[in-house]
N, C-alpha and C positions, 0 to 999 in steps of 0.2 A: 661324521663321514670322513673316511680316510681314503686317499688315493693310493692304490697299490702299484699302479703302472700307468704311465702316460707316455706314449711314444709317437705322438703326432696323429696317426691315423686311428688309434685306439685308446680307450680309457677303461681302466678296471678300478672299481672302487668298492668299498664295503661300508655299509651303514647298518650297524647292529648285526642282524642275521642275514642281511641281503647282500649278495655278491653280484654286482652289476657290471655289465660289459656294454660299451657303446662304441660306435665307429664302424669301420669296415674290416671285420675280421677276415683276413685272408691267410694264405699259407706262409707269407713272410712274417707275420706277427703272431700266428697262432701258438707256436711253441712258447714264446715269451709270456703270453697271456695265460696259457695253461699252467706254466711253472709258477707264476705269481699267485694264481688261484690255489694251486696245490700247497704252496707254502702257508697260505692263510688257513686252508682246511686242516692242515697238519697240526696247527696250533689250537684247534678246538677240542673240547672234552667230548668223550663218548656220550651220545645221547643229545648233543647240541642240535638245535633246529637250524636249518639253512634254507635259503630261497635263492635260486639262480635266476637273475633277471637279465635276459638278453633282448629285452624290448627295444633297446636303443641300437641294435645291430642293423645297419642299413643295407649293406651289400650282402647278398646271400652267397654263402660259400660252405662247402662241406667241411672246411676247416673249423668253422664255428660249431658245427655239429660234433666234430671230433673233440673239441675242447669240452663241450658240454657232457659228452659221454665219459670222458676221462674224469671229470669232476664227480660225476655221478658214481662211477666205479670206485673212486677213492673214498667217497662219502659212505658207500655201503661197507667197504672194507674197514673203515674207521668207526663204523656203527653210529654214523650221524643220521639225523632225520631230515631227509630232503622233503620239505613240506610242499614246495611247488616249484615249477619252472615257468617263467614268463618269457614268451617269444614274440619277436616282431612278426607281423603278418607274413612277410616273405620267408622268414626262417621257419615259421609254423608250417607253411606249405611244403618246404623242402623236407622237414622231418616226416610229414605225412607221406610224401612221394617215396622217400627212402625207407619207410616202414619202421622208423625208430620212435615214432610218437608214442607207441604203445609201451615203450620201455621207460618213458619219462612221466613224472606226475605233472603233466601240463595242466595248469589251472586257468591261466589267463593268456589269451592271445591278443596282445596289444595291437590295435589297429585292424583286427580281423573283421 
């Protein structure tokens, strides 16, 4: 496991093909989290499999959804295989309400 970013309120780490976010992703830290994840994604080979795990995101914010959508967009453009997206229960509810859950390969809803 490698820590890509730790800024007090948030932690971004990678373990194999899993990019995990934990903490309270808000607008203050979202850009930094998104950029660190984008750098990691940019280093992957076409066809690589990735899993986005936001099961550890405690505070619900549209900033977390924005980060997730940006990573998903970059993955598609880089021809990466987004195998699944894991969401915390509050984040899963927010994606449903916002209507973006259909755009994501949500496989596991942690704590739902």
